[in-house]
C-alpha positions, 0 to 999 in steps of 0.5 A: 397836562390835564388829569385823566380821571377814571369814571367812578361806576361803583355807584351803578354797581350800588344802583344794582343791588338796590334795585334788586332790593326794591323788586324784592320787597315789593314781591316778597314784603309787600303790603304797605311797609314793602311797597313804600320802601321799594318806592323809596329806593326806586326814586332814590335810584332814578335820581342817582342814575340821572346824575351818574348818567349825565357824568358818564355822557360828559366824560364821553364828550371830553375824555373819549380817550380815557373811556376807550383806554378802559374799555381795553382793560378787562377789569375796567371794560367789564364794569361799563355794562353796569350802566346799561343794567342799571337802566334796564332795572329801573325799567323793570321797577317802573313796570313792576313796582310803578311810582306814586302819582305817575300812574300809566306814566310810568310806563313812557319813563319805563321805555326810555330807560329800556332804550338806553340799556338796549343801545348801550348793551349792544355797543358794550357786548360788541366792543368790549369782547373785541377790545380785551381779546389777547389782553387777558390771562387766564388769572385775570378771568374774575367774576366782573367777566359775567357782567356782559352777559347778565346785562343781556339777561337783564334787558330781556327780563326788563324788555318782556315786562315792559312788553305785557304793558305795550301792547303794540310793541309785544311781538316785535319785543318777543322777537328781539328778546328771543334773539339776544338770549342767544349771545346771552347764553353763550356768553354765560356758558363761555364764562363760566367755562373760563371762571371754572378753569382759573378757580381750579388751577389758579390761586384766589385773587387778591382779598379786595377783588374777592367780592367779584366772585359773588357774580357768579350767582347773578346770571342764574338769577337774571336768566330765570327771570329772562326765560320766565318773563319771557314765557309770560309774554308768550301766553297771550301772543300764542306764536307758532305754538311756542306759547305752549312749548316755551313756558314748560321749558322756561318752568324746568330751567328755573326749578333746575337752576334754583337748585344750581344756585344753592350749590353756587352759594354753598360753593362761594361760602366755602371759598370765603371761608378758605380765603379768610383761613389763609389770610386776613379776611375780606377788607371792606371796601366799595367792591362789597357792593359786588355781594349784594346784586348777585344775591338780590337777583337770586332772591327775586328769581326765588320770589318768582318761582315760588309763586309759580310752583307754590311750594312751601319750601321754596317760599321759605327760601325767598323769605330766607334770601331776602332777610340776607339780602336786607341785612347784607344790603344795610351792612354794605350801605352803612359802611360805604357811607361812613367811608365816604364821609371819612373820605377814605 
């Protein structure tokens, strides 16, 4: 009997965190060092994604039954949107960072990755909630449940950034982004309510799953990016007066959510402290990549917010967050490579 191998989705989670580091390096560190570092990460991610996405398509073609069973399991199903998120982040990198020697050809390539993300996001956001309905208990709700709405916010961010470079699509992309923001926010707040209930009335998850709770920070960062980048897209279009109202709402939302993000970070630190005190700590595993992307998304958002408000405290916060992100990414990458080499 043929062995039903599962698709390894961890590399996509690693790509997500690494992509935010590239974007943060470009916007916060800047200069030759920041740009070169961003280029290296970006090229590596594009190469890795091309390989892993090919493997994913092969699994779809040859082992559709295995994939369908995965989509019925809450923990596995909620990891599949990491594929579409990775594609959207590559699109965002190609627009915001570009690639050396490609020039304007980076934009057509970005459009391809945005298209991949759009198709997969729409499939996952419909199939996953239907498949896992009535198959979950409250205690099974963990941070990975935030991944589907996070995917929609990242798709909107990538679409808004792309629209500023392809003017003939700008109006259509704007309408599409505004439509996507609806289910993104609804799914986010519904999931937040579920997770709040779970943390109040149930014990913390197994230590190896604890890093997934860090994903609660991700929607904060990516929703800020989605709102602000959409606001930037609206300005030149001047659609039905929205170009005057929406940017004000987006800026207000961004600064409020930055404060909420600080509260979330402090809450997560207290949670990890409690788990460390009650057990043997949080053992390192490949799920530690779940620590990186949320912090990276919040860091990129802080950079954009600080550039808008031009406040020293926000700029200082973005530097502190970037330093923490760089240290965390280096630690996780180093230990991940060591474990892979040792075959663990």
